[in-house]
C-alpha positions in Angstrom: 145.5 -221.5 45.6 147.9 -219.2 46.4 151.7 -219.4 47.0 154.3 -217.1 47.3 157.4 -215.8 46.0 159.9 -213.1 47.4 162.1 -210.7 45.0 164.6 -208.6 45.7 166.6 -206.1 43.3 170.3 -206.8 44.4 171.8 -204.7 41.6 171.3 -201.4 39.8 168.8 -203.5 37.7 165.0 -202.4 38.6 163.4 -205.5 38.9 159.7 -206.6 38.8 158.8 -209.6 38.1 155.4 -211.6 36.5 153.9 -215.1 36.7 153.6 -215.5 32.8 150.3 -217.9 31.9 149.2 -217.5 35.3 145.9 -215.6 35.5 146.2 -214.4 39.1 142.4 -214.1 39.5 141.2 -210.6 41.1 144.8 -210.2 42.1 146.5 -207.7 39.8 149.0 -206.6 42.5 151.8 -209.1 42.3 151.1 -209.5 38.0 154.3 -207.1 37.8 155.0 -205.5 34.9 156.0 -202.6 35.4 154.2 -198.9 35.4 151.5 -201.2 34.6 150.4 -203.1 37.4 153.3 -202.0 39.9 156.3 -199.5 40.1 159.2 -201.8 40.0 161.4 -203.0 42.8 164.5 -200.1 43.5 167.8 -201.5 44.3 168.0 -203.1 47.7 164.1 -203.7 48.2 162.0 -206.7 48.4 158.7 -207.1 47.3 156.4 -210.8 48.5 154.4 -211.8 45.0 151.1 -213.9 46.3 150.1 -216.3 43.3 146.8 -217.6 42.9 146.9 -220.7 41.0 143.2 -221.1 39.2 142.9 -223.4 35.8 146.6 -223.7 34.7 147.9 -227.4 34.0 151.2 -228.3 32.6 154.1 -225.5 32.0 154.0 -221.9 32.5 157.1 -219.8 33.9 157.9 -216.6 35.4 160.0 -213.9 34.3 161.3 -210.0 35.4 159.0 -207.3 33.6 160.8 -204.1 33.5 163.4 -203.0 30.4 165.3 -206.3 29.2 166.1 -207.5 32.4 164.0 -210.8 31.7 166.7 -211.5 29.3 168.5 -213.2 32.2 165.7 -212.7 34.9 163.6 -215.9 34.7 162.5 -219.6 35.2 159.9 -221.9 35.0 156.6 -222.5 36.6 155.2 -226.6 36.8 151.8 -226.9 37.8 150.8 -230.3 38.2 147.0 -231.8 38.5 145.3 -231.7 41.8 144.9 -235.3 42.9 143.4 -237.5 42.4 143.5 -235.8 39.0 145.9 -236.8 36.4 147.8 -236.3 33.1 146.1 -237.1 30.4 149.2 -239.2 29.4 151.9 -241.1 31.0 155.5 -240.9 30.6 159.2 -241.5 32.7 160.6 -238.9 33.4 160.6 -235.1 32.8 163.5 -232.3 31.6 163.0 -228.7 31.4 164.5 -227.5 28.2 164.5 -223.4 28.5 165.4 -221.8 25.0 167.2 -218.4 25.8 169.7 -215.9 24.5 173.5 -215.4 25.1 174.7 -211.6 25.2 178.8 -211.2 26.4 178.3 -207.5 27.6 176.2 -206.1 30.0 172.5 -205.8 28.9 171.5 -202.7 30.1 174.8 -201.1 28.9 173.3 -202.4 25.1 169.4 -201.3 25.9 170.8 -198.4 26.8 172.9 -197.8 23.2 170.3 -199.1 21.2 167.9 -196.9 22.3 170.0 -194.2 21.6 171.3 -195.9 18.2 167.6 -196.4 17.3 168.9 -200.2 16.2 168.4 -203.7 17.2 169.7 -205.6 20.0 171.2 -208.6 18.8 172.4 -211.7 20.7 175.9 -213.6 20.2 173.9 -216.9 20.3 171.0 -218.8 21.3 171.1 -221.3 24.3 169.4 -224.5 25.4 169.6 -224.7 29.7 172.0 -221.4 29.3 174.7 -223.1 27.4 175.0 -222.3 23.4 176.4 -225.6 22.2 178.6 -227.3 20.1 178.4 -225.0 17.0 179.4 -221.8 19.2 183.3 -222.2 20.3 183.2 -221.0 24.1 180.7 -223.7 25.4 181.3 -226.8 23.8 182.4 -228.7 27.0 179.4 -227.1 29.0 176.8 -228.3 26.5 173.5 -229.5 28.0 173.3 -233.3 27.7 169.6 -235.3 28.2 170.1 -238.8 29.1 167.1 -241.1 28.2 167.1 -244.7 28.5 165.9 -247.1 25.6 162.5 -247.7 25.7 161.2 -244.9 28.3 158.7 -242.1 27.1 160.1 -238.5 28.2 158.0 -235.5 28.8 159.8 -232.9 27.7 158.9 -228.7 29.3 159.8 -226.2 26.5 159.9 -222.5 26.9 160.7 -220.2 24.6 162.5 -217.4 26.7 164.1 -216.0 24.1 163.9 -211.8 23.7 163.0 -211.2 19.6 162.9 -214.3 17.9 160.2 -217.0 17.4 162.7 -220.2 17.3 162.4 -224.2 15.2 163.2 -226.8 18.0 163.9 -230.6 16.3 165.4 -233.6 17.9 167.7 -235.5 15.3 166.5 -238.8 14.3 163.3 -238.6 17.0 159.8 -237.2 16.3 157.9 -234.8 18.8 154.2 -235.1 20.3 153.0 -232.0 21.2 150.4 -232.9 24.3 150.1 -229.0 25.8 150.9 -225.6 25.3 150.5 -222.4 27.4 149.2 -224.5 30.9 146.8 -226.0 28.8 146.4 -229.6 27.2 145.4 -229.7 23.5 145.4 -232.9 21.6 148.3 -234.9 20.4 150.5 -234.2 17.5 153.0 -235.6 16.2 155.9 -233.8 14.4 159.4 -233.2 13.0 159.6 -230.1 14.7 158.0 -227.6 16.3 157.6 -223.2 16.5 157.2 -221.8 19.7 157.4 -218.2 20.2 159.2 -215.6 23.2 156.7 -216.4 25.7 155.4 -219.8 24.7 155.4 -222.7 26.4 155.0 -226.6 24.9 154.6 -230.1 26.4 156.3 -232.6 24.0 156.6 -235.9 24.8 159.4 -238.2 23.7 159.6 -241.4 22.9 163.3 -242.9 23.3 163.6 -245.3 20.8 166.5 -244.5 18.4 169.8 -246.6 18.5 171.1 -246.4 21.7 175.1 -246.3 20.7 174.0 -243.1 18.5 174.1 -239.2 19.8 171.3 -237.0 18.3 171.5 -233.1 18.4 168.6 -231.3 19.8 168.5 -227.9 18.1 166.7 -224.9 18.0 167.5 -222.2 15.0 165.4 -218.7 14.9 162.7 -217.8 12.6 164.3 -214.5 11.3 162.5 -212.0 8.4 165.1 -209.3 8.6 168.6 -209.1 7.0 170.2 -212.3 8.2 174.0 -209.9 8.2 172.2 -208.6 11.7 170.9 -211.5 13.1 172.5 -215.0 13.9 171.2 -217.9 12.0 173.0 -220.6 13.7 171.3 -223.5 15.5 172.3 -223.7 19.2 172.6 -227.3 20.3 172.0 -229.9 23.5 172.5 -233.7 23.0 170.2 -236.2 23.8 172.8 -239.4 24.9 171.2 -242.9 25.6 172.1 -244.5 28.5 174.8 -246.8 26.7 178.5 -245.9 27.5 179.5 -246.7 23.9 179.0 -243.7 21.6 181.5 -243.9 18.8 180.1 -241.4 15.9 179.5 -237.4 16.5 175.8 -236.4 16.9 173.6 -236.5 13.8 172.0 -232.9 13.1 168.1 -232.4 12.8 166.3 -231.4 9.9 164.8 -227.8 10.9 163.1 -225.4 8.8 165.1 -222.7 7.0 165.5 -219.5 9.0 162.6 -217.2 7.1 160.3 -220.4 5.8 156.4 -218.9 6.6 154.8 -222.0 5.4 156.4 -224.5 8.2 155.7 -221.7 10.8 152.0 -221.8 9.7 152.0 -225.3 9.3 152.7 -226.3 12.4 150.8 -223.5 14.2 147.4 -225.1 12.4 147.3 -227.7 13.9 147.1 -227.1 17.8 143.7 -228.0 18.9 142.2 -227.9 22.6 141.8 -231.9 24.0 138.1 -230.8 24.9 137.1 -234.3 26.2 135.4 -234.9 29.1 137.8 -234.4 31.4 139.2 -231.1 30.0 135.5 -229.6 29.1 136.4 -226.0 26.8 134.0 -223.4 27.2 134.3 -220.7 24.0 132.1 -217.6 23.8 129.7 -218.3 20.7 128.4 -214.9 21.0 130.2 -211.3 21.3 129.5 -208.1 23.1 132.9 -206.3 22.0 134.4 -207.0 18.7 138.2 -205.5 18.4 140.1 -205.0 15.2 143.6 -204.4 16.1 146.5 -203.5 13.6 149.8 -204.5 14.3 152.6 -202.5 13.3 156.2 -201.4 12.7 156.0 -197.3 12.3 158.7 -194.9 12.2 159.2 -190.9 12.8 161.5 -189.1 10.5 162.6 -185.5 11.4 165.5 -182.9 10.0 168.3 -185.3 11.7 167.3 -189.1 12.2 164.6 -191.8 11.8 163.2 -193.3 14.7 161.8 -196.5 15.0 158.5 -196.9 16.8 155.9 -199.5 17.0 151.9 -199.2 17.5 148.8 -201.3 17.7 146.0 -199.3 15.9 148.4 -196.2 15.4 149.0 -195.9 19.1 152.6 -196.4 20.3 152.1 -196.9 23.8 153.6 -194.3 26.6 154.4 -195.8 29.4 153.0 -193.8 32.5 155.2 -192.1 35.3 152.9 -194.3 38.1 151.5 -197.4 37.4 147.9 -197.7 35.9 146.4 -199.9 38.7 147.6 -197.5 41.3 146.0 -194.8 39.1 142.7 -196.7 38.6 142.4 -197.9 41.8 142.8 -194.7 43.5 140.9 -192.9 40.5 144.1 -190.3 39.9 143.2 -188.6 37.0 145.6 -187.6 33.9 147.3 -191.1 34.2 146.0 -192.9 31.3 142.5 -192.1 28.9 140.1 -195.1 28.2 139.4 -194.4 24.4 141.9 -197.3 23.3 139.5 -197.7 19.2 138.3 -200.7 18.5 139.6 -200.2 15.3 142.8 -198.4 13.3 142.7 -195.1 11.9 142.0 -196.0 8.3 141.4 -199.2 6.5 143.9 -200.4 4.2 145.6 -203.3 2.0 147.5 -203.7 5.3 150.1 -206.6 3.6 150.7 -204.6 0.5 154.3 -204.0 -0.4 153.4 -200.0 -0.7 151.7 -199.6 2.0 150.1 -196.1 3.1 152.7 -193.6 3.9 150.8 -191.7 6.4 150.6 -194.4 8.8 154.7 -194.9 9.1 154.4 -192.2 12.4 152.0 -193.7 14.8 150.0 -191.5 17.6 151.7 -191.6 21.2 149.1 -192.2 24.0 148.8 -194.0 26.8 144.9 -195.4 26.1 143.9 -198.4 27.6 140.0 -200.3 26.8 137.8 -200.6 29.6 135.2 -203.5 29.6 132.0 -204.6 31.6 132.7 -207.6 33.8 131.3 -210.6 31.8 131.6 -209.1 28.2 132.7 -211.8 25.5 135.3 -210.4 23.5 136.9 -211.2 20.3 139.9 -209.3 19.1 141.5 -209.6 15.7 144.8 -209.1 15.2 146.0 -208.0 11.4 150.1 -208.2 11.0 151.0 -204.9 8.3 153.6 -204.3 6.5 154.1 -201.3 7.5 158.5 -200.5 7.7 158.9 -204.4 8.1 156.4 -207.4 8.1 156.9 -209.9 11.0 155.3 -212.1 12.8 154.1 -211.2 16.3 153.6 -212.7 19.6 150.7 -211.4 20.8 150.3 -212.0 24.9 147.8 -210.6 27.3 148.2 -211.0 30.9 145.3 -211.9 33.3 143.3 -214.1 30.6 144.1 -217.5 28.7 141.8 -217.2 25.2 141.0 -219.4 22.2 142.5 -219.0 19.2 139.1 -219.1 16.8 140.6 -218.5 13.5 144.0 -217.6 11.4 144.6 -216.9 8.1 147.4 -215.0 5.8 146.3 -211.8 4.3 144.0 -209.2 4.7 141.2 -210.4 7.8 137.7 -211.0 5.6 135.3 -209.7 7.8 132.2 -211.5 6.2 134.1 -214.4 4.9 136.6 -215.7 7.9 134.5 -215.6 10.8 132.7 -218.4 8.8 135.9 -220.4 8.8 136.1 -219.6 12.7 137.2 -223.4 14.8 134.1 -223.4 17.6 134.3 -226.8 18.4 137.5 -227.3 20.0 140.2 -223.6 19.3 143.4 -224.2 20.9 143.6 -222.2 24.8 146.3 -220.0 24.6 148.0 -217.1 26.8 150.8 -215.9 23.8 149.5 -216.3 20.2 152.2 -215.3 17.5 150.3 -213.3 15.1 151.7 -214.4 11.3 154.0 -212.4 9.3 151.4 -210.7 6.8 148.8 -212.3 8.3 145.7 -212.3 11.4 145.0 -213.9 14.1 141.2 -214.2 15.7 140.9 -214.7 19.8 137.7 -215.0 22.2 137.8 -214.6 25.7 135.1 -213.6 28.4 136.2 -210.7 30.7 136.0 -212.4 34.0 138.6 -211.4 35.5 138.2 -207.7 37.3 141.7 -206.0 37.1 144.1 -203.5 35.0 146.1 -206.5 32.6 148.6 -205.9 30.1 148.4 -206.7 26.1 151.4 -206.5 24.4 153.7 -208.1 22.1 156.2 -210.6 23.3 159.4 -209.6 21.1 161.0 -207.4 23.4 162.0 -204.4 21.2 158.6 -204.4 19.8 157.4 -203.6 23.2 159.7 -201.5 24.0 159.0 -199.5 20.7 154.9 -199.3 21.9 153.3 -202.0 21.0 151.7 -202.2 23.5 148.0 -201.3 25.5 146.2 -202.7 29.0 142.6 -203.9 29.1 140.7 -202.9 31.8 137.6 -205.2 33.6 135.6 -203.5 35.6 133.9 -204.9 39.0 131.3 -207.5 38.6 128.3 -207.2 41.3 129.3 -210.2 43.3 132.0 -210.6 46.1 133.4 -213.3 43.8 133.8 -210.8 40.8 135.5 -207.6 42.3 139.2 -207.4 42.6 141.4 -207.7 45.9 142.5 -204.8 48.1 146.1 -204.3 47.7 148.7 -205.8 49.9 150.2 -203.5 52.8 153.2 -202.7 50.6 153.9 -201.9 47.2 157.2 -200.5 45.6 156.5 -197.0 45.4 157.7 -195.1 41.7 
């Protein structure tokens, strides 16, 4: 089902856009990441995107994809079931909740300073629907309020558009039922809180079944593993209020996990399962033709005067080319990228140890991609490491949804861990948050011929090089071949 979106860049920022979670079958020309599938839209210029929906159903989103301009350039895409189909649940009304960040200064200046100083840009506040909430002095009068009616059920579409943190989210006195994530349905999960990584979406059901004369905070707090002196661990808040006009007490606050509670994070993530019923079947690859084991690491490069932060996949820090990879691939332009991204890291070691090998602190720079034949069944194991700093890593793959067949804490064991894979009802995702000092295994069928970006959705890690590109060759059938380019693509 095609639709169209026209993007214009009206200031000094370049602004390509992507449909995050929209697979764009055979149509990488409208995928959007700068220097991967297009060159940026230059100031004063326009570009029309063709959006091709396929199996998505639920909440996905769109955002800019060049430098850090997605901090403020983003929005929701809601995909309703195609008639006569309907949702596998009922609700009275829906609300959109976008979790984001607030910056008091111009993002372009902040990013340029961060690149020069080699530090991590830190926002001034987290937000719910653009407002930091009551715990910050600047926005109490504008705190978002969600008005509900006693006895009704509501669908909450939650998007984490924050730049650099996974977020715990909860509503005081109310349980949440998770029914969807990343544009796919999941088996209902009743929980007091959720963990949502940057790039992820969650569809939640809320029963309005509490005292209607009280007020209740919705709150989100960052999952942080760095020095908290450098980060805002305050919660952003919004208010759930019932239609009653009598509210005498201040809002009650929900119980949120502590800011570095790995157990709470993994406890929630481990519960996600595909709905996998007769109306919503799944098709998990049970045989694998290509296996990749990818270490996900922070790095540092030292010289006589300073230490430069970097990031890598299999110890390769991705270098953005001067023209987009899709153009180079389609026009057979040599020298833009290499096709030998490795299927394994250069060295196997105790990836989660406190004393990792210093030889891997400095990564190799390169623009290396991985090429697959059409129809290949691919398994990727992402292994987090403790190089420089152990963090969680929300890995996002453009052009596909994938099945999360396994995950764990510690080092992946190639003999034992595959025996525990869930091949019955694994969640179908486009973003998987690889746990701190842990691993995650995904499977997908390479049936979307194109150039597709793979990257960490923590923006600082993407900026430092924690990315690569998967290229799927054309298949034999006409419907297995890349669509031709539009008449106009933004020039480099």
